[in-house]
C-alpha positions as CSV (number, residue, x, y, z in Angstrom):
1,M,-52.6,115.8,15.9
2,I,-51.3,116.6,19.5
3,T,-49.3,114.1,21.1
4,R,-49.0,114.4,25.1
5,P,-45.7,113.3,27.1
6,A,-46.5,110.1,28.9
7,F,-47.0,111.9,32.6
8,Y,-49.8,114.1,31.8
9,A,-51.8,110.9,31.0
10,I,-51.5,109.8,34.3
11,A,-54.8,110.4,36.5
12,P,-54.4,112.4,39.5
13,H,-54.4,110.4,42.8
14,T,-57.6,111.8,44.8
15,G,-58.1,109.7,48.0
16,G,-56.1,109.5,50.9
17,L,-54.1,112.4,50.6
18,E,-53.0,114.5,53.5
19,R,-51.0,117.5,54.1
20,L,-47.2,117.2,54.1
21,D,-46.7,119.5,57.2
22,I,-49.4,117.8,59.4
23,D,-46.8,116.3,61.5
24,D,-44.8,119.5,61.9
25,V,-47.7,121.3,63.2
26,S,-48.8,118.1,65.5
27,D,-45.2,118.0,66.9
28,A,-45.6,122.3,67.3
29,W,-48.8,121.5,69.6
30,S,-47.2,118.6,71.3
31,N,-43.9,121.0,72.1
32,L,-46.4,123.8,72.9
33,R,-48.1,121.9,75.5
34,N,-45.0,120.3,77.1
35,L,-43.6,123.5,77.5
36,V,-46.6,125.0,79.1
37,Q,-47.3,122.3,81.0
38,H,-43.3,122.6,82.5
39,D,-44.3,126.3,83.4
40,L,-47.4,125.6,85.3
41,A,-45.3,122.8,87.1
42,A,-43.7,125.7,89.0
43,L,-47.2,125.8,90.8
44,D,-46.7,122.6,92.3
45,G,-44.4,123.2,95.1
46,S,-45.8,126.2,96.3
47,V,-49.2,124.5,96.4
48,L,-48.2,121.4,97.6
49,A,-45.9,123.3,100.7
50,A,-49.3,125.2,101.8
51,V,-51.5,122.0,101.1
52,P,-49.3,118.8,101.8
53,A,-52.5,116.7,101.4
54,A,-53.5,118.1,98.2
55,R,-52.6,116.3,95.1
56,V,-51.8,117.4,91.5
57,R,-53.2,115.9,88.0
58,P,-51.6,117.4,85.0
59,G,-53.5,117.5,81.5
60,S,-54.3,119.1,78.5
61,N,-56.9,118.7,75.4
62,R,-57.6,119.9,71.8
63,G,-60.6,120.0,70.1
64,G,-64.0,121.7,70.5
65,G,-62.9,125.5,69.1
66,A,-60.1,125.3,71.1
67,H,-56.6,124.6,69.7
68,L,-55.3,123.5,73.0
69,F,-56.0,123.7,76.5
70,V,-53.0,123.1,78.9
71,Y,-53.9,122.9,82.5
72,R,-53.0,121.5,86.1
73,V,-55.7,120.0,88.6
74,Y,-55.0,120.7,92.2
75,E,-57.4,118.4,94.0
76,P,-58.0,118.5,97.8
77,A,-57.2,116.0,100.4
78,A,-59.2,112.8,99.9
79,G,-62.5,112.6,101.3
80,S,-62.7,116.5,101.1
81,S,-65.9,117.6,99.1
82,V,-64.0,121.0,98.4
83,D,-63.9,121.5,94.9
84,P,-60.7,121.2,92.9
85,V,-59.0,123.9,91.4
86,V,-57.6,124.1,87.9
87,A,-55.4,126.6,86.5
88,G,-55.1,126.6,82.7
89,I,-54.0,128.0,79.6
90,L,-56.5,128.1,76.7
91,V,-55.4,128.9,72.9
92,R,-57.9,128.8,69.9
93,P,-58.2,130.8,66.9
94,A,-58.8,134.4,66.8
95,A,-62.5,135.5,66.6
96,G,-63.0,136.6,62.6
97,A,-59.4,136.0,62.0
98,A,-58.6,135.9,57.9
99,S,-55.7,133.5,58.9
100,A,-54.7,130.2,60.9
101,D,-51.9,131.8,62.6
102,H,-53.9,134.3,64.8
103,F,-54.5,133.3,68.0
104,N,-56.4,134.3,71.4
105,V,-54.5,133.5,74.2
106,S,-56.0,133.2,77.7
107,G,-55.5,131.9,81.3
108,D,-57.2,131.3,84.5
109,I,-57.7,129.8,87.5
110,A,-61.3,128.2,88.3
111,G,-63.2,125.4,90.4
112,E,-63.0,122.4,88.2
113,S,-67.0,121.3,88.8
114,I,-68.6,124.7,89.8
115,G,-66.4,127.1,87.9
116,D,-66.1,129.9,90.3
117,V,-63.3,132.0,89.0
118,L,-60.5,132.8,90.9
119,F,-58.1,134.4,88.8
120,E,-58.1,135.5,85.5
121,L,-56.3,137.1,82.7
122,Q,-57.4,139.6,80.0
123,S,-57.1,137.1,76.8
124,R,-54.5,138.7,74.4
125,E,-54.6,138.0,70.2
126,V,-51.5,137.6,68.7
127,I,-50.1,136.5,65.0
128,G,-47.8,133.9,64.8
129,W,-46.7,130.9,66.8
130,T,-43.6,132.6,68.1
131,A,-46.2,135.3,69.7
132,M,-48.5,132.8,70.4
133,T,-45.8,130.6,72.5
134,E,-44.6,133.7,74.3
135,A,-48.2,135.1,75.1
136,A,-48.8,131.4,76.5
137,R,-45.3,131.8,78.7
138,D,-46.1,135.1,79.7
139,I,-49.5,134.1,81.1
140,S,-48.0,130.8,82.6
141,T,-45.8,133.2,84.4
142,V,-48.7,135.3,86.1
143,L,-50.7,132.3,86.8
144,V,-47.5,130.6,88.9
145,R,-47.4,133.7,91.0
146,Q,-51.3,132.9,92.2
147,A,-50.3,129.7,94.1
148,S,-51.6,131.2,97.3
149,A,-55.0,131.9,95.7
150,I,-55.0,128.0,94.6
151,A,-54.1,127.0,98.3
152,A,-56.5,129.3,100.1
153,A,-59.2,127.8,97.7
154,L,-58.7,124.6,98.4
155,E,-58.8,124.8,102.1
156,D,-62.2,126.7,101.9
157,A,-65.0,124.8,103.0
158,S,-67.4,127.2,101.5
159,R,-66.5,125.7,98.0
160,Q,-68.1,122.3,98.1
161,E,-68.8,120.5,94.9
């Protein structure tokens, strides 16, 4: 006769389990969002200096096939029918990636409603959180240099919503 220690007889808990690192991952995405938002905020001064009546609306979202989309919307003066401009960085899973730490990072500046692409960077495929964070920051640095394109678009009467 085989006697088992008492701890082998305990039935495993199969419901309500969560990954132990979920909070860390969630915090990492929040930290990345805050970092990129801070970097993109450097656009505000130049855009608002060129178009003082413009307004800025920061935002981000997750889901829908994207890990994270961080953006700033530049709205024309109140009462204008010119389409707002969105400057954003998208982090999504790399196509066909074998592991979860392969990312595709891209950035562009486009119309919010009409979708006209005013500036676009070639996407970068990277491996690992550090490389992904560096890619997002590099892309934000390039986008920040496009303040004049945003200002011009906000004053272009042909860009109607």
